[in-house]
Structure formats: structure tokens, C-alpha cells
C-alpha positions in Angstrom: -112.1 -86.3 -92.3 -109.6 -86.5 -95.2 -106.8 -88.8 -94.1 -103.5 -89.3 -95.9 -101.9 -92.3 -94.3 -98.2 -92.5 -95.0 -99.0 -91.3 -98.6 -96.2 -90.8 -101.1 -97.1 -88.9 -104.3 -94.8 -89.1 -107.3 -94.6 -86.5 -110.1 -91.7 -87.0 -112.4 -88.6 -87.2 -110.3 -90.2 -85.5 -107.3 -91.8 -87.3 -104.4 -94.0 -85.8 -101.7 -94.7 -87.6 -98.4 -97.9 -86.8 -96.4 -99.2 -88.4 -93.2 -101.9 -85.8 -92.1 -105.6 -85.3 -91.6 -107.8 -82.5 -92.8 -110.9 -81.7 -90.7 -114.3 -81.8 -92.3 -116.0 -78.5 -92.8 -112.8 -76.5 -92.2 -110.6 -74.3 -94.5 -107.0 -75.5 -94.7 -104.4 -73.4 -96.5 -101.4 -75.2 -98.1 -98.4 -72.9 -97.7 -94.8 -73.4 -98.8 -92.0 -72.1 -101.0 -92.2 -72.2 -104.8 -91.7 -75.7 -106.1 -92.2 -77.4 -102.7 -95.0 -79.6 -103.9 -98.2 -77.7 -103.0 -99.9 -78.4 -106.3 -98.6 -82.0 -106.2 -100.4 -82.5 -102.9 -103.7 -81.3 -104.4 -103.2 -83.3 -107.6 -102.6 -86.4 -105.4 -105.8 -85.9 -103.4 -107.7 -85.4 -106.7 -106.2 -88.4 -108.3 -104.2 -86.6 -111.0 -100.8 -87.4 -109.4 -99.9 -91.1 -108.8 -99.9 -92.5 -105.3 -96.7 -94.6 -104.9 -97.5 -95.9 -101.4 -99.9 -95.3 -98.5 -103.7 -94.7 -98.6 -106.2 -91.9 -98.9 -109.4 -92.0 -96.9 -112.5 -89.8 -96.9 -114.6 -90.2 -93.8 -113.1 -93.7 -93.3 -113.7 -94.8 -96.9 -110.6 -95.7 -98.9 -110.6 -93.6 -102.1 -106.9 -94.4 -103.1 -107.8 -96.4 -106.2 -110.8 -94.3 -107.4 -110.5 -92.5 -110.7 -110.6 -88.6 -110.3 -114.2 -88.4 -111.5 -115.3 -90.9 -108.8 -113.7 -89.1 -105.9 -115.7 -86.7 -103.7 -113.6 -83.8 -105.1 -114.1 -80.7 -107.1 -111.1 -78.6 -108.1 -110.4 -75.0 -109.2 -107.1 -74.5 -111.1 -104.9 -71.5 -111.8 -106.3 -71.6 -115.3 -110.0 -71.0 -115.2 -110.4 -74.0 -117.5 -113.5 -72.7 -119.3 -114.2 -73.8 -122.9 -114.0 -70.7 -125.1 -116.6 -72.0 -127.6 -119.3 -72.6 -125.0 -121.5 -70.1 -123.2 -121.3 -69.6 -119.5 -124.5 -71.6 -119.2 -122.9 -74.5 -121.0 -119.6 -74.3 -119.2 -121.2 -74.3 -115.8 -123.8 -77.0 -116.7 -121.0 -79.4 -117.5 -121.0 -80.2 -113.8 -124.4 -81.8 -114.2 -124.8 -82.4 -117.9 -121.5 -83.4 -119.5 -123.2 -84.1 -122.9 -124.2 -80.4 -123.2 -127.9 -81.1 -123.1 -129.0 -79.6 -119.8 -132.6 -80.1 -118.8 -134.8 -77.2 -117.7 -134.2 -78.2 -114.1 -130.4 -78.1 -114.6 -130.6 -74.8 -116.4 -132.6 -73.4 -113.5 -129.9 -74.6 -111.1 -127.2 -73.0 -113.1 -129.0 -69.7 -113.2 -129.5 -69.8 -109.5 -125.8 -70.6 -108.9 -124.7 -67.8 -111.3 -126.8 -65.4 -109.3 -125.1 -66.5 -106.1 -121.6 -65.9 -107.5 -122.5 -62.6 -109.0 -123.1 -63.5 -112.7 -126.9 -63.0 -112.9 -127.9 -62.3 -116.5 -124.6 -63.5 -118.0 -125.4 -67.1 -118.9 -125.5 -66.5 -122.6 -122.0 -64.9 -122.8 -118.9 -66.6 -124.0 -115.8 -66.6 -121.7 -114.1 -64.0 -124.0 -116.9 -61.6 -123.1 -116.1 -61.9 -119.3 -113.4 -60.2 -117.3 -110.9 -62.3 -115.4 -112.8 -61.9 -112.2 -116.1 -63.0 -113.9 -114.4 -66.0 -115.4 -113.3 -67.0 -111.9 -116.8 -66.7 -110.7 -118.1 -68.9 -113.5 -115.5 -71.6 -112.6 -116.5 -71.3 -108.9 -120.1 -71.8 -109.9 -119.3 -74.9 -111.8 -117.3 -76.4 -108.9 -120.1 -75.7 -106.5 -122.7 -77.1 -108.8 -120.7 -80.3 -109.0 -121.8 -80.9 -105.4 -118.7 -82.7 -104.1 -117.9 -82.7 -100.4 -114.2 -81.7 -100.8 -113.2 -78.6 -102.7 -109.6 -78.1 -103.8 -108.3 -74.7 -104.9 -104.9 -74.3 -106.6 -104.5 -70.6 -106.6 -107.4 -69.9 -109.0 -107.4 -66.2 -108.2 -103.6 -65.5 -108.4 -104.0 -63.4 -111.6 -106.5 -61.0 -110.0 -105.6 -57.8 -108.3 -105.4 -57.8 -104.4 -108.9 -56.4 -103.7 -110.6 -58.7 -106.2 -108.6 -61.7 -105.0 -109.7 -61.0 -101.4 -113.3 -60.7 -102.6 -113.2 -64.0 -104.5 -111.6 -65.8 -101.5 -114.3 -64.5 -99.2 -117.0 -65.5 -101.7 -115.5 -69.0 -102.3 -115.1 -69.8 -98.6 -118.5 -68.4 -97.7 -120.4 -70.4 -100.4 -118.3 -73.5 -99.8 -119.0 -73.5 -96.1 -122.6 -72.7 -96.6 -122.8 -75.9 -98.7 -121.0 -77.9 -96.0 -117.8 -78.3 -98.1 -114.3 -79.0 -96.8 -111.9 -76.6 -98.5 -108.1 -77.1 -99.1 -106.5 -74.2 -100.9 -103.0 -73.7 -102.1 -101.6 -70.2 -101.8 -98.2 -68.5 -102.0 -99.4 -65.6 -99.9 -99.6 -66.0 -96.0 -102.1 -63.2 -96.0 -104.6 -65.4 -97.8 -104.2 -68.0 -95.1 -104.6 -65.4 -92.4 -107.7 -64.1 -94.0 -109.7 -67.3 -94.5 -108.0 -70.4 -93.2 -108.7 -72.3 -90.0 -105.4 -74.3 -90.3 -102.2 -74.4 -92.3 -100.6 -77.5 -93.9 -97.0 -76.5 -94.6 -95.2 -78.1 -97.5 -91.4 -78.1 -97.6 -88.4 -80.5 -97.8 -90.4 -83.1 -99.6 -93.2 -83.5 -97.1 -96.4 -82.1 -95.7 -95.9 -81.0 -92.1 -98.5 -81.6 -89.4 -101.4 -79.2 -89.6 -101.4 -76.2 -87.2 -103.9 -73.5 -86.4 -103.3 -70.6 -88.8 -102.1 -68.0 -86.2 -99.9 -70.6 -84.5 -98.2 -71.4 -87.8 -97.8 -67.8 -88.9 -96.5 -66.5 -85.5 -94.2 -69.4 -84.8 -93.6 -71.4 -88.0 -91.4 -74.5 -88.2 -87.8 -73.7 -89.1 -88.3 -74.9 -92.7 -90.7 -72.0 -93.3 -89.0 -69.1 -91.4 -87.1 -67.8 -94.5 -90.2 -68.2 -96.7 -92.5 -66.3 -94.3 
């Protein structure tokens, strides 16, 4: 269980309050109007946005004061965040070999993961030689190889066309759940939530609303979300 206990995250002049729990092994969509603080929530969980008050716990363990690299979190950003001068092999292997000297064992793991995300035979390519969808697959492979229990997705597929975005959502959720991950994903599109999410965490009016089952939220949303939906 990811528990945010009376947490307040601060980003510039903006504050976001959260007193919610995310269930282990489930997919939770973070929905809300533009600028409501959806990315702030993910940044706070990951440790990139300061926690002003409250606590964060993962399965009962307090992770509030841990540096981002020490948290059980992997994160996919809107920008694929691939290093242009590195090959796909090197970019993905950074999850296990940050000094760019992957062992044979790690290289084998990378090749296996690339095969699972649909990039078999592309490990020697540079990001510039990949399509947008292929770059997203490489980023997904790196996040999965990092082997963290909690995966955060900040609209990493928003630049893709509708069909490819749906395909990448299905692939991400399928691989994450097969690996036993808990997935929290920001989206601006309620259809994404309806497609893959077990629950919705609405973000509006400076706070995270209590989680609801996806269909319940979409069919009878709180008043703060009726104009947005």
C-alpha cells in the first residue's frame, strides 16, 4: 500500500494536499484539469517535489525522507528522457549499470527486455534512429528493468497517435502487472482511465480526492470534475 498521510507537496507557489492510499498491484489513473497538480503529485511521490508536511509510506515503511534514487519508484516522463549519444542498449542498461559498463549478464537482461517491449534487434541503434513509439518502448524497458515496486507514468505517450497510445498503455499495464508492479498514471484523457485503470484519483482545487473505482468516478464524478469530464 502506498499511503500519503496528510501530505502537502509544495512546488513554487502551489501546494497540493493528499490524504489517500493506493492499493498494491492495482492501476490508478490520476485525472484532473490542466494545472490542477497531477504532475506535482507524481513528483512528490518520487521525491522530486518537496514534502512540506505529512508522511509517505510504502507497505508501512516511511519513505518520506528518502532521496529519489532510494525510493521504490521508477518513473516515465512526458519526455522520453533518452540520452541521444547512447545506444538503446546503453540507455536501457543505465537501470542496472549507471557507469555504462554493463556486464554480459546485464546485456542479456536488456536484450530480453527489449524483446518483450517490441524492440528486438534494435539495441545498437541511437534514439534518433527510432520512431516516437519506439523511443517510448525503450523508456518503458528501462523503467521495467529498474525493478522498482511502484511505477509512475506522467503521460509518457501523450505525443503518440490514438491507436499507438492505446497500444502502449496496454503494453505498459500488462508488463507492469506481470512483474507485480503498482502503477500510478497521470492522464488528461478519461478514456485512458476507462481503458486500463482500476481506480481514479481525482486532482482538483488543490487536493487529491478520495480514490474511487473508475466507472464510479466517470459515471458520477464529484462536482469539482463535472465540467472537466
